[in-house]
N, C-alpha and C positions, 0 to 999 in steps of 0.2 A: 480494664477495657480488654476484652478478647482480641484475639488477633483479627478474627472477620471484622468486628466493629471498627478495630484501628484501620483495617485497609479500606472499608468502605468509607470511613471519615476521611481518609487521604485522597480515596478517589472523587468524592465530592468537592473537596477544595480544589483539586485539579480542574475538575469539571466547571468549577465557578470562574476560573481565571485561565482560560484557555489562550494559547498563544500560537500564531502562525509560523510555518517554517523559517528557521534561522532567526526567529524573535523570541526564543524559549528561554529568555533571561530568568524571569521570575520562576518559571517552572523548574529549570535547573537549580535554582537557589533553594527551592523547597524540597527537592528530591535530596540534594546534598544535605541540607540541615537533618532530614529524617534519618539519613543513612548514618551520618556521623554522630547523631544523638544515640544512635543504637551500637555504636562502637566500631562501626566497619571502615574499612580502609580504601579511600578514594585514590585511583591511580592518578599520577600527576602529568596526565596529558594535555596538550596545549589545544583546548577546546574553547570556543566562545561560548556555544551552548551544547548540552548534554553532557554526560560524564560516564566513566566506567568505575565499578567497584569489584574488588576481588576479595575471595574468600578462601581460607585454607593455605595449604603450603605442599610444596613437592613439584615434581617435574611435569607430571600430566596435568593438562588444562582443558576444561570443557567451558564453553560460552553459553550463555542465555542472552535474548536480546528483547528490549521494549522499545517502542517508538513513542515519543513524547509530544508531538506537534498536533496542532488542530486545524481546522478547515474554516475558509472565509465564508460561513454560512451564519444567517440569523437564526437563532434558536427557537422553535415551536414546541418544544416538548413541554408538558405539564408537570414539571417537577419543582420542588422547592429549593433545589440547588441550581437553578437555571444560571447559563453564563451571564457574568456581569460585564463581559467585554463585548460592546456592541458590534455585531457582524463576524462574529468569530465563535465556533462551536467545536466541541469534541464529537462531531457526527460521524466518526468513523471508530471510536472506542479506544483511542490510545490512551486516554485516562484509566480505562480499566486495564489494558496491557501493562501500563506502568504500575498500578497497584498490585497486580499479581506478581511482578518480579520484585517489587519492594518487599511482598510477602514472602517470596522464595529467599530473597536475601537474609531475611530475619530468620528463617527457619534453618538455613544452612548455617548462619552465624551461631545458632544455638548448638549445631553438631559439628563445629568446625575441627575441633581436636579429633574427630573420627573420620574425617574426609581423606580419602587416598590420593589427594591432588587438590588442585586449586580450581575455583568456579569463578569465572569472569562474567559479569552481569552489565550488559551494554545498555545504558539508557540514550538512545539515538535520536538526535534531532532531524528534522527536515525529511522525514519518509514521503510526506504528500508531494513534495518537490523533487523527490528522487535522487538526492544528493547526499543525504545523511549517511548512508552506508560507506560510500567512498571517503567521506571526511574521518569517519571512525578508523578506517583502514590505514589511512594515510597516516593518522596518529599513532598506530601501532597496535590497534585494539585486537588484531586477529594474531599477533605474533606469539608462536608457541601453541597456538590453540589447535587441538586435535579434532574436535567436533563442536557444531554450534546448533542451537535451537531455538525457534521462535514460534509466535502464535499470532492468530487473528481471531477475534470473536467472529461467530458466524450466526447472525440474525435469524436464519432460516432453520437453524437447529435448536432443539430444547436444551435447557439447562442439563448438565449430565452427559450430554453427547459429544463425541470426539470423532474426528475424521482426519485422515491425512492419505497420501499416496506416494509410492515411488516412482522416481522419474519426473517428467514435466506436471506441474501442478498450475501455478499462475502463468498468465500469459506475457508474450512480449508485448510491450506498449509502444506504440507510434502516433505521434500527433502529425497531422498535416493541415497545411495552410495552402488554400487554392486561390490564386489572384487572377481574376478574369478583367481584362481591358478591353473594352469596346470603344465605342464613339458615342458621345453624349449628343441628344437630340431634343427637340420639343416633343412632348408626349402625342401632339395632334400631328407631327410629321416624322413618324418612325423611320421612315424609308431614308432619311437623310443621315441616320446614324447606325451603329451596330448595336443591337440591344442586349447588353451586359446580363440584365436580369434574366430575359428569356434564355440566353445562353447558359447561365448558373443553373437555373431550373431544370434545364433538360440534362445538364451535366449531372445534377444530383441523381436523377432518375437513372441515367446510364451507369453510374457507379454502384448502384445496388445490384446490378446484374453481375459484377465480379464475384461476389460471395455466392449467388444463387446458381450461375451458369458456367462459371469458369474454372471453378475450384472443385475438387472431389467432395461431394456432400459429407463424406466421412471424416474429413479434416476440420478441425476446429478454426473458425473464422468469424470475425464481426468487423464490419467495415460500416461506421456511423457518420454522417455529417450532422453536427450538432449546433453548427452557428452559420447563418447567411446574413450579410449585411451589404447594403447598398442603396444608394438615393437618400435624398433628404426632404423631398417635397412631391407633391400629387402630379405635377403636370410636366416634368422633366424626366427623360430616360437618363440614368446615371452613366457616367463615363466608366465606372469600375464597381465591381462587386467582389466581396471577399468570402470564401467558405472555409470553415475549419471542421475538423472532425479527428476521428481515431481510427485506427487499425489495431486489432487484437489478433494473435496468432500464437500457436504453439510450436510451429515447426519453422525453422530459418528459410527453407526452400520455399514454403508457402508465403513466408512473409515478403520475401524478394520477388516472388512471381506476382503478388498483388500490388506491390509497389510499383514494378515495370509497368503493369498493366494500366495502372492509374495514370501513368504519364503518358502512356501510348493514347488511351482515351482522350485526355486532355489536349494532346497536340491534334487528334484528329478533329476535335469539336473545333479548335482554334482555325484549323484550316478551312473548314466547313464555313464558318461564320466570319472569315477573314478578320480575326481577332487575335489577341494574344492572351495565353494562358500560362501563368507560372504556378508550379507545384513545388513547395517547399516542405520537406520532411524534418521532424525533430524527433529524435531517438529518446525514448523513455528506457525504463528498466527491461532488461532481456527476460526471457522466460525463467521462472523459478523452477529448478530441477531439484528435486529432492534425492539424496543419496538412498538408494533402495534399502540397504542394510540398517540405516539409521531411522528410516521411516518405518521399517518393521519394528525395530527396538523401541521406538517412541510409543507404538501401538501396544506391544506387549505390556510396557509400563502402564499404560493407560487402562488396559485390562485389569492390571493387578491392584490398582488404587481405585476401581469401581466405576469407571466410564463405560458408557456403552459406545462401542467403538464400531466404526464402519470405514470402508474405503471412500475417500473423497471423489466427488466428480471433479473433472476438469474446470478450473475457474478462470473466467475472462477477465479478471481484475488484474491490476498490475501492483508488484510488491518489491521494494528494493532490497529485501532480504536476499533476492537472487545474487546480488552481488557478492554477498558473504559466501554463498554457496558455489559460486564460481572459483573461489580460492580455497575453501574449507568444506569438508564433508558435514552433513547434517540433515536436519529435517525441520519443515515448517508444517504447522498443524493448526486445525480449525477447532475451536471449542465453543459449543452452543451458547447463545447469549438470549435466545427467544424474545427478539424486539418484534414489535407489530410493524415497524417501519425499518426499513433496510439502511444499509450504510450509505452515508452521505446524505440522507434525508433530514431536513430541519426537525423532524419530530423523532428521530431515533432515540431509543430508550432502551438500552440493554439491561437485562436482570442482574443485578448485583450479586445474586446468589451464586453465580459462576466464580467470583473472584477467589474466595478463601480455597476452596478445591482445587482451583488451577495452581495456585501458590504452591499448595502441598504437591501437586503433581510435578511442577518443575523442580523443586527442590529434590523430590525423590527421583526424577529422570537425570538431573545432573550428577547426584551421587552414584547412581546405578552406571551411568555412562562412564564415569571415571573408574569404577570396578570393572567395567567391560574392557577398557582399553589396555 
């Protein structure tokens, strides 16, 4: 079996048996078995899920990272290897990322004697819940590492396309919950209550003006209300309504400005409607900021191995690879996967032709980075 066929076979097995964040027990066992069967050394970190492998010898260390968890989505893709786990799917392509780094591990193992240092490959759990990077760092996975690289497949790019950028790339991610507390009443006598649904709906409209009218239009910003919940029958005004949504920014000052303004607007509406509104913020990953030198280096290597390279646009998605880059220089890159449907869609179906070339790319990148250090 060729390397390409092997990696696709592994990817399809991972795809059939996806697991959610911090539940990747069988996924970890599969990865461990495949790596150990190829003679690779698993580092003895105390991890419940996920693992780290290391190839080579010497003082210099470069790291590569793959994420291994899936999403709570029922698959709709028309493929023979559909998810066998009800309500769980690799709708973000982490099965592809894992297969790429498995391939890089095999290729680097074959050249282990020639490597001018060590390559540490992180198979990280819980990227989707934004906790896995911190878990691996606490375990010691970044100790001694001078540069780290990772990837995400990009369904909007064709296979053979590569993009990255120095500086800010992925966004700060904040989740917010707004709890509107009114006064319940009979729907036929609304004057006896404070209508939480009316207040919540007007609040949604007002929040949209923050991005369009209160922040410089040249600054990247998304403020989306994604859930509204309240009431349980047709003839009662509910006491409470809850809104939920997300804020995405690339600059910390913009992030703080918007958060403050959301609280001010909520307080103003609460006073006007004689009600109470609570705003709760939950921080996700911070903005992913690539090291300019390593982003340029990664692009140069991509050119050398035959990718069509470009400067990536700013990305409004979140990515906990940002946590590694806060401690260690490196670069995160996009590799085209040519899916008709986008990330987190139940019919997401990346082109598997990207896997083998990406494995060769990351093996080459790691070796050249060691030489560069």
